[in-house]
Residue, then its C-alpha position, 0 to 999 in steps of 0.5 A: x505792661x509786659x504781662x499784658x502781652x502774654x494775655x493778648x497772645x494767649x487770647x489770640x491762640x485760643x481764638x485761632x484754636x476755636x476757629x480751627x475747631x469750628x472748621x474755619x481755614x487757617x493759613x497752611x505753610x507749604x514745605x518742599x514735598x507737601x501734597x494736597x488731596x485734590x478734587x477735580x471735575x470732568x474737565x480737570x478743573x480743581x474744585x477743592x484741595x486740602x493739605x495731605x501729608x504722609x499718613x493723612x486720613x480722610x473719609x467719604x460718607x454716603x447713604x446706601x441706596x438699598x439699606x438707606x443707612x450711612x456708609x463711611x469709607x476711610x482712606x489714607x495717603x501713603x507715598x502720595x497714593x490714596x489707599x482704601x483702608x476701612x469701611x463702616x456701615x450699619x446694615x448689610x446691603x447690596x454691594x456692601x462686604x459681608x465677609x472679610x477677605x484674607x488680611x481683613x478683620x470684621x468687627x461689630x460694636x455700637x450698631x456698626x460693622x467695621x471692616x479693616x485691612x483693605x489697603x487697596x491702592x487707588x492712585x485716583x478714583x471717581x465719585x459720582x455725586x449722588x442725588x440720594x446718597x448725599x456724599x460728604x467728604x470727611x476731613x480731620x480738624x487741624x487744631x490741638x484739642x479737636x481730635x476726633x472731630x471732622x470737617x464735613x463738606x457735602x460733595x453737592x456743594x462742589x459739583x451738581x448731583x450726577x456729575x463725577x468728581x475725581x479724587x487724587x493726590x498732587x504735589x502742592x506746587x501742581x495744585x497751586x498752578x492748576x488753581x492759578x490757571x483757572x483764574 
């Protein structure tokens, strides 16, 4: 009988990992000092939040309006501040960097241009949901065995095209208080 319990536990763990790899949410237990990546509308209402511990990395992918190819901007949370770290794109176009600045590197591989080393602090920033750009929030999967996979959330599912979404990092308690106030 004792061996059967281990089989059930193993099956439960496999199911949890599978759900996480498929992008389903799992309970997250907050610790003192935890932060969230918070997306808000123009009125300040929380549209979406996601745990953002120190070192958390996320991206935003969109279709460039001139080059008509995908661009990805990647960010990292350091000391509760969002930093732009790198940009990945396929074709040069208006507004896309073409020369690395001091402290940056530019590489090309597999048909992509990668510029790293921005480390530009953005305590908060706005993204206007594009009608053509098809902005997508890229989040890491939160399960072992899911490395390299991302959860993709189209911003048009959070706000109407043309509207602005503000990205910021907030202490976990403030995020929950804002959500409770909306109810």
